[in-house]
C-alpha positions in Angstrom: 12.8 -5.3 15.2 14.1 -2.5 17.4 12.0 -1.0 20.2 10.6 2.0 18.4 9.5 -0.3 15.6 7.7 -2.6 18.0 5.9 0.4 19.6 5.0 1.7 16.2 3.6 -1.7 15.1 1.5 -2.0 18.3 0.1 1.5 17.7 -0.8 0.8 14.0 -2.4 -2.5 14.8 -4.6 -1.3 17.6 -8.1 -1.9 16.3 -6.9 -0.9 12.8 -9.2 -3.4 11.0 -12.3 -2.1 12.8 -11.2 1.5 12.2 -11.0 0.9 8.4 -14.4 -0.7 8.3 -15.8 2.3 10.2 -13.8 4.8 8.1 -14.1 3.2 4.6 -16.8 0.6 4.9 -16.6 -3.2 4.6 -13.9 -4.5 2.2 -16.7 -5.2 -0.3 -18.1 -1.6 0.0 -14.6 -0.2 -0.4 -13.8 -2.4 -3.4 -17.1 -1.3 -5.1 -16.1 2.4 -4.8 -12.5 1.6 -6.0 -13.9 -0.2 -9.0 -16.4 2.5 -9.9 -13.7 5.2 -10.1 -10.1 4.0 -9.6 -8.5 7.2 -11.0 -10.7 9.3 -8.8 -9.6 7.3 -5.8 -6.0 8.2 -6.6 -7.0 11.9 -6.5 -4.1 14.2 -7.4 -1.6 11.3 -7.6 -3.1 10.1 -10.9 -1.4 13.1 -12.6 2.0 11.5 -11.9 1.3 8.4 -14.1 1.4 8.2 -17.9 0.3 4.6 -17.7 -0.5 2.0 -15.0 -0.4 -1.2 -17.0 2.6 -3.4 -16.1 4.2 -0.8 -13.8 5.8 -2.3 -10.7 5.0 -0.1 -7.7 6.3 -0.3 -4.2 3.7 1.3 -2.0 5.7 2.3 1.1 3.6 2.6 4.3 0.6 1.7 2.2 -1.7 1.2 5.1 -5.1 -0.3 4.2 -4.4 -0.3 0.5 -6.5 2.8 -0.3 -4.1 3.7 -3.2 -2.7 0.3 -3.9 -6.0 -1.3 -4.8 -7.0 1.4 -7.3 -3.5 1.2 -8.8 -3.9 -2.6 -9.2 -7.4 -2.1 -10.7 -5.7 0.1 -13.3 -3.2 -2.6 -14.2 -0.2 -1.9 -12.0 1.7 -4.7 -10.1 1.6 -3.3 -6.5 3.5 -4.4 -3.4 2.5 -2.7 -0.2 5.0 -2.5 2.6 3.4 -1.7 5.9 4.0 -2.6 9.6 0.4 -3.6 10.4 -1.2 -7.1 10.1 -4.6 -5.5 10.4 -3.9 -3.2 7.5 -2.8 -6.2 5.5 -6.0 -8.1 6.3 -8.2 -5.2 5.2 -6.2 -4.4 2.1 -6.1 -8.0 0.9 -9.9 -8.4 1.5 -10.5 -5.2 -0.5 -8.2 -6.5 -3.3 -10.0 -9.9 -3.3 -13.4 -8.2 -3.5 -12.1 -6.0 -6.4 -10.7 -9.2 -8.0 -7.2 -7.9 -8.3 -3.8 -9.2 -7.1 -2.0 -7.3 -4.4 1.2 -8.3 -2.6 1.5 -7.1 1.0 4.7 -7.4 3.0 4.3 -6.8 6.7 7.6 -5.2 7.9 9.3 -2.1 9.1 10.4 -0.3 6.0 14.0 -0.4 7.2 13.8 -4.2 7.1 12.5 -4.6 3.5 14.3 -7.6 1.9 16.5 -5.7 -0.6 17.9 -9.0 -2.0 14.3 -9.7 -3.1 13.1 -6.2 -3.9 16.2 -4.1 -4.7 16.0 -2.7 -8.2 12.6 -4.4 -8.7 10.2 -1.5 -8.8 9.6 1.1 -11.4 7.9 3.5 -9.0 8.1 4.0 -5.2 4.7 5.5 -4.1 4.3 7.1 -0.7 1.4 9.2 0.3 1.9 11.8 3.0 5.0 10.0 4.3 8.2 11.8 5.0 10.6 8.9 4.6 14.2 9.9 4.6 15.4 6.4 5.6 13.9 5.0 2.3 16.3 7.0 0.3 19.0 4.6 1.5 17.0 1.7 0.2 15.5 2.9 -3.1 16.8 4.9 -5.9 14.6 7.9 -6.5 14.5 9.2 -10.0 
């Protein structure tokens, strides 16, 4: 991992779990809200999907799983790529409380294992992320 990635990782892991609990509630509380209205939790992004069932989604910089878990509830197969172990912990606890599967890869997005994930996903989902480097890794349709 290069220097800027290490600094970025440290910043995103600084009290992140505690932040998400304060911001979004305990994982069980967050899961309850996700289960009550998963489409609503996706907000405007739900308009981009005709279906969720069986769709393989790469959630780049997916943070605490706030979009990944609702997508999984709706039937998508979601893999989150994010740099923070704390984000992973919170996201997987929310997914477990919602009783859905979620794959979470802790890595710099420039270090995604393309032998494993190249041409694997149907959709690359990024919320509020300007990610020019991803264009070299994923084919955007």
